[in-house]
C-alpha positions as CSV (number, residue, x, y, z in Angstrom):
1,M,25.2,153.2,95.8
2,T,28.4,151.3,96.6
3,V,30.4,154.3,97.1
4,T,27.9,155.7,99.5
5,L,28.0,152.4,101.4
6,V,31.7,152.6,101.7
7,W,31.5,156.3,102.5
8,L,29.2,155.8,105.2
9,M,31.3,152.6,106.8
10,F,34.4,155.0,107.1
11,S,33.3,158.4,107.3
12,S,32.6,158.8,111.1
13,G,35.5,156.5,112.1
14,S,34.5,154.2,115.2
15,T,31.2,156.2,116.0
16,E,28.3,154.2,117.0
17,G,25.1,154.6,115.5
18,R,22.8,154.4,112.6
19,R,23.9,156.4,109.6
20,L,21.6,156.9,106.2
21,G,23.0,158.0,102.6
22,F,21.9,158.4,99.3
23,F,18.7,160.4,99.9
24,D,18.1,158.1,103.2
25,S,17.8,155.1,101.1
26,L,20.9,153.1,102.2
27,F,22.0,152.7,106.0
28,V,24.9,151.3,107.7
29,S,24.5,150.4,111.6
30,V,27.5,150.4,114.0
31,D,27.3,149.1,117.4
32,Q,29.5,147.6,120.1
33,R,28.6,144.0,121.4
34,E,28.7,143.2,124.9
35,D,31.6,140.3,124.2
36,G,33.6,143.5,122.8
37,T,33.4,142.9,119.2
38,T,32.0,145.5,116.6
39,G,28.6,144.7,114.8
40,L,27.8,146.4,111.5
41,E,24.8,146.3,109.5
42,V,24.3,147.5,106.0
43,G,21.0,147.4,104.3
44,L,18.2,149.1,102.1
45,A,16.1,151.5,104.2
46,N,14.1,153.0,101.4
47,P,14.1,151.6,97.6
48,A,12.4,154.5,96.1
49,P,15.4,157.0,95.7
50,L,17.3,154.0,94.2
51,V,14.4,153.2,91.7
52,I,14.1,157.0,90.8
53,A,17.7,157.2,90.3
54,F,17.8,154.1,88.1
55,V,14.9,155.5,85.9
56,V,16.7,158.9,85.6
57,V,19.9,157.5,84.7
58,T,18.1,154.9,82.0
59,F,16.2,157.9,80.6
60,L,19.4,159.9,80.0
61,L,21.4,157.1,78.6
62,L,18.1,156.5,76.0
63,A,18.1,160.0,75.0
64,T,21.8,160.5,74.4
65,L,21.8,157.3,72.4
66,A,19.0,158.9,70.5
67,V,20.5,162.2,69.9
68,Y,23.8,160.2,68.7
69,D,21.7,157.9,66.3
70,M,20.4,161.2,65.0
71,L,23.7,162.9,64.4
72,V,25.3,159.6,62.6
73,E,22.1,159.6,60.3
74,R,22.4,163.4,59.7
75,R,26.3,162.9,59.1
76,A,25.3,159.9,56.4
77,Q,22.9,162.1,54.5
78,L,25.5,165.1,54.5
79,L,28.1,162.8,53.1
80,A,25.5,161.3,50.6
81,E,24.5,164.6,49.4
82,A,28.2,166.0,49.1
83,E,29.0,163.4,46.3
């Protein structure tokens, strides 16, 4: 998420406008103000893709840990049978 926001900030140079990233869930808005300063807004446009990504990553992590535990248990079983 952080990488996406940084990429959006610097990808188009000084181009004004609103840019969306990470499945249109994050936005960066750049505009020139009347006093000559540049305004920058960063925020969350749609939380659904972030929630889905979090759930998928959590599921993959839990699946990896389950497979690892099964492999450790199988190794211990094989070592016990070898003795």
